[in-house]
C-alpha positions in Angstrom: 61.5 -0.5 -88.4 58.2 -0.3 -86.4 57.7 -4.1 -86.2 60.8 -4.9 -84.1 60.0 -2.0 -81.7 56.5 -3.4 -81.0 57.7 -6.9 -80.3 60.3 -5.5 -77.8 57.5 -3.7 -75.9 55.4 -6.8 -75.7 58.3 -8.9 -74.3 59.2 -6.2 -71.9 55.7 -6.1 -70.5 55.5 -9.9 -70.0 58.9 -10.0 -68.2 57.8 -7.2 -65.8 54.6 -9.0 -64.8 56.3 -12.3 -64.3 53.7 -14.2 -66.5 53.4 -15.3 -70.0 51.0 -14.7 -72.9 49.2 -17.9 -72.0 48.8 -17.2 -68.3 45.3 -17.4 -66.8 43.4 -14.2 -66.0 43.2 -13.0 -62.3 39.5 -13.8 -62.2 40.0 -17.5 -63.1 42.9 -18.0 -60.8 41.1 -17.5 -57.5 42.5 -19.7 -54.7 40.4 -22.9 -53.8 38.1 -22.7 -50.7 39.5 -23.8 -47.3 39.2 -27.4 -46.4 37.3 -26.6 -43.2 34.4 -24.9 -45.1 34.1 -28.0 -47.4 33.9 -30.3 -44.4 31.3 -28.2 -42.7 29.1 -28.2 -45.9 29.4 -32.0 -46.1 28.3 -32.4 -42.4 25.3 -30.1 -42.9 24.2 -32.0 -46.0 24.2 -35.4 -44.3 22.6 -34.2 -41.1 19.5 -32.6 -42.8 16.6 -35.2 -43.0 15.2 -36.0 -46.4 11.8 -34.4 -47.1 10.2 -37.9 -47.4 11.4 -38.7 -43.8 9.9 -35.6 -42.2 6.5 -35.9 -44.0 5.0 -38.7 -41.9 5.6 -36.9 -38.6 3.9 -33.8 -39.9 0.9 -35.6 -41.2 0.3 -37.8 -38.1 -1.0 -34.9 -36.0 -4.1 -34.1 -38.1 -5.0 -37.8 -38.3 -5.0 -38.1 -34.5 -7.2 -35.0 -34.1 -9.6 -36.2 -36.8 -10.1 -39.5 -35.1 -10.7 -37.8 -31.8 -13.3 -35.5 -33.2 -15.1 -38.5 -34.9 -16.0 -40.1 -31.6 -19.7 -41.1 -31.7 -22.1 -39.1 -29.6 -24.5 -40.7 -27.2 -27.6 -42.1 -28.9 -30.7 -41.3 -26.9 -32.8 -43.9 -28.8 -30.5 -46.7 -27.3 -31.7 -45.9 -23.8 -34.1 -48.4 -22.2 -37.8 -47.6 -22.5 -39.8 -46.9 -19.4 -42.0 -49.7 -18.2 -45.2 -48.3 -19.6 -47.8 -49.3 -22.2 -49.1 -46.7 -24.7 -52.1 -47.3 -26.9 -54.6 -45.4 -28.9 -58.0 -45.0 -27.3 -59.8 -42.6 -29.6 -59.6 -40.8 -33.0 -62.4 -38.2 -33.6 -62.5 -36.3 -36.9 -64.5 -33.1 -36.9 -67.2 -33.3 -39.6 -66.1 -36.8 -40.6 -68.3 -39.7 -41.7 -70.3 -41.7 -39.2 -70.4 -45.0 -41.1 -67.9 -47.7 -40.3 -66.3 -47.8 -43.8 -66.0 -44.0 -43.9 -64.3 -43.9 -40.5 -61.8 -46.6 -41.5 -61.0 -44.5 -44.6 -60.5 -41.2 -42.8 -58.9 -42.6 -39.6 -56.5 -45.0 -41.3 -54.0 -42.4 -42.5 -53.9 -40.8 -39.1 -53.5 -44.0 -37.1 -50.7 -45.2 -39.5 -48.9 -41.9 -39.0 -49.0 -41.9 -35.2 -48.5 -45.5 -34.1 -44.9 -45.8 -35.3 -44.0 -43.1 -32.8 -45.3 -44.9 -29.7 -41.8 -45.5 -28.4 -41.2 -41.7 -28.5 -44.3 -41.2 -26.3 -43.1 -44.0 -23.9 -39.8 -42.1 -23.4 -41.8 -39.0 -22.5 -43.3 -40.9 -19.6 -39.8 -40.9 -17.9 -40.4 -37.1 -17.4 -43.8 -37.5 -15.7 -44.0 -36.3 -12.1 -45.5 -39.6 -10.9 -44.4 -42.6 -13.0 -46.5 -45.0 -10.9 -49.7 -43.4 -12.0 -50.9 -43.5 -15.6 -53.5 -41.5 -17.5 -54.9 -40.3 -20.8 -53.4 -37.6 -23.0 -55.5 -36.0 -25.7 -54.5 -33.4 -28.4 -56.3 -31.6 -31.1 -54.4 -31.5 -34.4 -55.0 -29.7 -37.7 -53.6 -31.7 -40.6 -53.2 -29.9 -43.9 -54.7 -31.4 -47.0 -51.2 -32.2 -48.3 -50.3 -34.0 -45.1 -46.9 -33.4 -43.4 -46.5 -31.6 -40.0 -49.6 -31.0 -38.0 -50.5 -28.0 -36.0 -51.2 -28.9 -32.4 -54.0 -26.6 -31.2 -55.0 -28.1 -27.8 -53.4 -30.3 -25.2 -55.2 -32.1 -22.4 -53.5 -34.6 -20.0 -54.2 -36.4 -16.7 -50.4 -36.9 -16.4 -48.6 -34.0 -14.7 -45.1 -32.8 -15.5 -43.8 -29.9 -17.5 -41.1 -32.0 -19.1 -43.7 -34.7 -20.0 -46.0 -32.1 -21.7 -43.1 -30.6 -23.7 -41.9 -34.1 -24.7 -45.4 -35.2 -25.9 -45.8 -32.0 -28.0 -42.3 -32.5 -29.5 -43.2 -36.1 -30.4 -46.3 -35.0 -32.3 -44.3 -32.2 -34.0 -41.9 -34.9 -35.4 -44.7 -36.9 -37.1 -45.1 -36.6 -40.9 -48.8 -37.3 -41.4 -50.1 -39.0 -44.5 -52.3 -37.0 -46.8 -55.8 -37.0 -45.2 -58.6 -38.7 -47.1 -60.9 -35.7 -47.2 -58.6 -32.7 -47.4 -57.6 -30.5 -44.4 -58.7 -32.3 -41.3 -59.2 -31.4 -37.6 -58.7 -34.5 -35.4 -58.8 -35.2 -31.7 -56.3 -38.0 -30.9 -56.1 -39.7 -27.5 -53.5 -41.9 -26.0 -53.5 -43.9 -22.7 -50.4 -44.5 -20.6 -50.5 -47.5 -18.4 -47.5 -48.3 -16.1 -46.5 -51.9 -16.2 -46.6 -53.8 -12.9 -43.3 -55.0 -11.6 
């Protein structure tokens, strides 16, 4: 007798809820989204630019700034040289040999080291107080036995000008001297500046 009573209860519950045993659950029967929200989502998707389209615009700014910073600076060496002749007029090595062959051996490395820098000395003449008047410039240098940079110990000049003196000293400081023939060497080196006639 219990089985018919259970079936009656089930049928009564279904009839009261208005559904059937095969009806969907409330969670799965939610209403579809409004049509206006779907249209708005479609418009937002089509209006947004693709990542590949926005990339060139973002990367173009650094390229422009890099090219601006890479502009070449003014090259001082390209400036025209003053109209002046520079030549060596004396190399005296303290305690050096007195014979001709010995002097060629000891003076050769010093001469070869200084002469390639004559253009630098010419540029110094542009800083002289009176560029119509030439003169001699002598310096005493101490060159280490290994060569390299020399120590300028004395400066003598018939050409006036603070800028000229500083420039000449800087030109000597830039010279890499060859290794002296007889070890550490004290040398007096003299240059003559002669303005060219126009």
